[in-house]
C-alpha positions as CSV (number, residue, x, y, z in Angstrom):
1,M,-249.7,300.4,-32.1
2,K,-247.2,297.8,-31.1
3,L,-248.7,295.4,-33.7
4,I,-248.3,298.0,-36.4
5,H,-244.7,298.6,-35.4
6,T,-244.1,294.8,-35.6
7,I,-245.6,294.5,-39.0
8,V,-243.7,297.5,-40.3
9,A,-240.5,296.1,-38.9
10,G,-241.2,292.8,-40.6
11,I,-241.8,294.4,-43.9
12,L,-238.5,296.4,-43.6
13,L,-236.5,293.3,-42.7
14,S,-238.0,291.4,-45.6
15,A,-237.1,294.3,-48.0
16,I,-233.5,294.4,-46.6
17,V,-233.0,290.7,-47.0
18,H,-234.4,290.9,-50.6
19,L,-232.1,293.8,-51.3
20,D,-229.1,292.0,-49.9
21,A,-229.8,288.9,-52.0
22,K,-230.2,291.0,-55.1
23,Q,-226.9,292.8,-54.4
24,S,-225.2,289.5,-53.7
25,D,-226.4,288.2,-57.1
26,T,-225.1,291.3,-58.8
27,D,-221.7,290.9,-57.1
28,Y,-221.4,287.2,-58.0
29,A,-222.4,288.0,-61.6
30,K,-219.5,290.6,-61.7
31,K,-217.2,288.0,-60.3
32,R,-218.2,285.5,-62.9
33,K,-217.5,288.0,-65.6
34,E,-214.0,288.6,-64.1
35,M,-213.5,284.9,-63.9
36,V,-214.3,284.5,-67.6
37,E,-211.9,287.3,-68.5
38,T,-209.2,285.6,-66.6
39,I,-209.9,282.3,-68.4
40,E,-209.8,284.0,-71.8
41,K,-206.4,285.5,-70.9
42,E,-205.1,282.0,-69.9
43,V,-206.5,280.5,-73.1
44,Q,-204.5,283.1,-75.0
45,R,-201.4,282.3,-73.0
46,T,-201.7,278.5,-73.7
47,K,-203.0,278.7,-77.3
48,G,-199.9,276.9,-78.5
49,L,-201.0,273.8,-76.5
50,L,-204.7,274.1,-77.2
51,G,-204.4,274.8,-80.9
52,K,-206.8,277.7,-80.6
53,D,-206.8,281.2,-79.1
54,K,-210.4,281.6,-77.9
55,L,-213.3,279.6,-76.5
56,S,-216.6,278.7,-78.1
57,P,-219.3,281.4,-77.5
58,R,-221.5,278.5,-76.1
59,V,-218.8,277.7,-73.5
60,I,-218.4,281.3,-72.5
61,E,-222.1,281.8,-72.1
62,A,-222.3,278.7,-69.9
63,L,-219.5,279.9,-67.7
64,L,-221.2,283.3,-67.3
65,S,-224.6,281.8,-66.4
66,V,-223.7,278.9,-64.0
67,R,-223.4,280.1,-60.4
68,R,-220.2,278.4,-59.3
69,H,-220.5,279.7,-55.8
70,L,-223.5,277.4,-55.3
71,F,-221.3,274.4,-56.1
72,V,-218.7,274.9,-53.4
73,P,-219.0,274.6,-49.6
74,P,-220.3,277.8,-47.9
75,E,-216.9,278.5,-46.4
76,Y,-215.4,278.8,-49.9
77,R,-218.0,280.9,-51.6
78,E,-216.0,284.1,-51.5
79,Q,-213.3,282.2,-53.4
80,A,-215.6,280.5,-55.8
81,Y,-214.6,282.6,-58.8
82,E,-210.9,282.5,-58.3
83,N,-209.2,280.5,-61.1
84,R,-208.2,277.5,-58.9
85,P,-209.6,274.2,-57.7
86,L,-211.4,274.2,-54.3
87,P,-212.0,271.3,-51.8
88,I,-215.6,269.9,-51.8
89,G,-215.1,267.2,-49.2
90,Y,-214.3,263.5,-49.2
91,G,-210.8,264.2,-50.6
92,Q,-212.3,265.6,-53.8
93,T,-212.1,269.0,-55.5
94,I,-214.1,271.2,-57.9
95,S,-211.8,271.7,-60.9
96,Q,-210.1,275.0,-61.8
97,P,-212.5,277.1,-63.9
98,Y,-209.9,277.3,-66.7
99,M,-209.7,273.5,-66.9
100,V,-213.5,273.2,-66.9
101,A,-213.6,275.7,-69.8
102,V,-210.8,274.0,-71.8
103,M,-212.1,270.5,-71.3
104,T,-215.7,271.5,-72.3
105,D,-214.4,273.4,-75.3
106,L,-212.3,270.5,-76.5
107,L,-215.5,268.3,-76.5
108,E,-217.1,270.7,-79.0
109,P,-220.6,269.9,-77.5
110,G,-223.7,270.6,-79.5
111,P,-227.3,271.3,-78.6
112,E,-228.6,267.8,-79.5
113,D,-225.7,265.9,-77.9
114,V,-225.7,263.4,-75.1
115,V,-222.7,263.5,-72.8
116,L,-221.3,261.1,-70.2
117,E,-219.3,262.6,-67.4
118,V,-217.2,260.4,-65.1
119,G,-216.7,262.1,-61.7
120,T,-219.7,264.3,-60.8
121,G,-218.0,266.0,-57.8
122,S,-220.2,268.9,-56.8
123,G,-222.0,268.9,-60.2
124,Y,-220.4,272.1,-61.6
125,Q,-219.0,270.5,-64.7
126,A,-222.3,268.8,-65.4
127,A,-224.1,272.1,-65.0
128,I,-221.8,273.8,-67.5
129,L,-222.5,271.0,-70.0
130,A,-226.2,271.0,-69.3
131,K,-226.4,274.6,-70.5
132,I,-225.1,273.4,-73.9
133,V,-226.2,269.9,-74.6
134,R,-229.5,267.9,-74.6
135,K,-228.7,265.4,-71.9
136,V,-225.9,264.8,-69.4
137,Y,-225.4,261.5,-67.6
138,T,-222.9,261.8,-64.8
139,I,-221.4,259.1,-62.5
140,E,-219.9,259.6,-59.0
141,I,-218.5,256.8,-56.9
142,V,-218.6,258.8,-53.6
143,E,-222.2,258.3,-52.7
144,P,-222.6,261.4,-50.4
145,L,-221.2,263.7,-53.1
146,A,-223.5,262.1,-55.7
147,L,-226.6,262.6,-53.6
148,Q,-225.6,266.2,-52.8
149,A,-225.0,266.9,-56.4
150,R,-228.3,265.3,-57.5
151,E,-230.2,267.4,-55.0
152,R,-228.3,270.6,-55.9
153,L,-228.8,270.2,-59.7
154,K,-232.5,269.4,-59.2
155,K,-233.0,272.4,-57.0
156,L,-231.2,274.7,-59.5
157,G,-233.4,273.4,-62.4
158,Y,-230.9,271.3,-64.3
159,D,-233.5,268.8,-65.4
160,N,-231.4,267.4,-68.2
161,V,-228.8,266.0,-65.9
162,E,-229.0,262.5,-64.4
163,V,-226.7,261.7,-61.5
164,I,-225.8,258.0,-61.0
165,V,-223.9,256.5,-58.0
166,G,-221.4,254.1,-59.4
167,D,-217.9,253.2,-60.6
168,G,-217.2,255.4,-63.6
169,Y,-214.5,253.1,-65.0
170,Y,-217.3,251.0,-66.5
171,G,-219.2,253.9,-67.9
172,L,-222.9,253.6,-68.4
173,P,-223.6,251.2,-71.2
174,E,-227.4,251.3,-71.0
175,H,-227.4,254.9,-72.4
176,A,-224.5,254.5,-74.8
177,P,-223.2,255.5,-77.3
178,Y,-222.3,259.0,-76.3
179,D,-221.5,262.0,-78.4
180,E,-218.9,263.1,-75.9
181,I,-217.3,261.7,-72.8
182,I,-215.5,263.7,-70.1
183,V,-213.5,262.2,-67.3
184,T,-212.7,264.6,-64.4
185,A,-210.2,262.4,-62.5
186,A,-206.8,261.0,-63.5
187,T,-206.6,257.4,-64.6
188,G,-203.5,255.3,-65.4
189,Q,-205.0,254.3,-68.7
190,I,-208.2,255.2,-70.6
191,P,-210.8,252.7,-69.5
192,P,-211.7,250.5,-72.5
193,P,-215.4,250.5,-71.6
194,L,-215.5,254.3,-72.1
195,I,-213.8,254.0,-75.5
196,R,-216.4,251.4,-76.5
197,Q,-219.3,253.6,-75.3
198,L,-218.1,256.6,-77.4
199,K,-220.1,257.2,-80.5
200,R,-218.3,257.0,-83.9
201,G,-217.4,260.6,-84.7
202,G,-217.4,261.3,-80.9
203,R,-214.8,263.0,-78.7
204,M,-213.4,262.3,-75.2
205,V,-211.2,264.3,-72.8
206,V,-209.5,262.5,-69.9
207,P,-206.5,263.1,-67.6
208,V,-204.1,260.2,-67.9
209,G,-201.3,259.5,-65.5
210,S,-200.6,258.6,-61.8
211,V,-201.5,260.7,-58.9
212,F,-197.7,260.9,-58.0
213,G,-196.4,261.2,-61.5
214,V,-196.9,263.3,-64.6
215,Q,-200.5,263.6,-65.9
216,Q,-201.5,264.6,-69.4
217,L,-204.8,265.8,-70.6
218,V,-205.6,263.5,-73.5
219,Y,-208.0,264.3,-76.3
220,L,-209.4,261.2,-78.0
221,T,-211.5,261.0,-81.1
222,K,-213.2,258.1,-82.8
223,D,-213.8,258.4,-86.5
224,A,-216.6,257.1,-88.7
225,N,-214.8,253.7,-89.1
226,G,-214.3,253.3,-85.3
227,T,-210.6,254.2,-85.5
228,V,-209.3,255.9,-82.3
229,Q,-206.8,258.7,-82.3
230,M,-205.3,260.4,-79.2
231,R,-203.4,263.6,-78.7
232,Q,-201.8,265.0,-75.5
233,I,-202.9,268.5,-74.8
234,M,-201.1,269.7,-71.7
235,P,-199.7,268.6,-68.3
236,V,-202.5,268.6,-65.6
237,R,-203.1,267.7,-62.0
238,F,-206.2,265.8,-61.0
239,V,-207.3,263.7,-58.1
240,P,-207.2,260.0,-59.0
241,L,-210.1,258.0,-60.5
242,T,-211.2,255.6,-57.8
243,G,-213.0,252.3,-58.0
244,K,-212.3,248.6,-58.3
245,R,-210.0,249.1,-61.3
């Protein structure tokens, strides 16, 4: 009789745990929807800067599907869907959801595109891109963060993302040219190697400015002739791009 009670108790506990997990997933899905609604309102508010009043459906779909709470430290999970950056350790942050959405949308990524990301962080931006494009190469100079992101993305099934430990200033010439390049840390000037590695007809978004001064989100395009044009989008605040340069 005692054995039967133990088995029954085990079954009940398993059912409760499964129910809690399912309930948690439902709660997080609701929070993601609320996060996207907040982002859409912010896009409307800043449409004069962005030159558009709504995000691409592909970007919205990615924001709704990527579980941001799995890309932040456990102690910040309840805050994961608030529209603000959060610490991820080693002096780095996961970017504000609005900024992730805007930068992704500016790139105009397509399903056959290959993207280079400089600054993997926890891997959230790479995961968003991975939902839209064919391949994402992402570079992170802080090795522990890179290794954590690699393991996290692999575990979550993002098989089209490759995480490289390295100095993003120099890009990744062995896989160039790229359809789009995104830099998720502020740099004093746009690294020339990244401009060279951008495909003709490609697009880049990068925060430019010093950590103590004004930073601007810069949108860069390279036309079919290789001519580069740049446009400032809005003031931003990012952690600095680190490395030898």
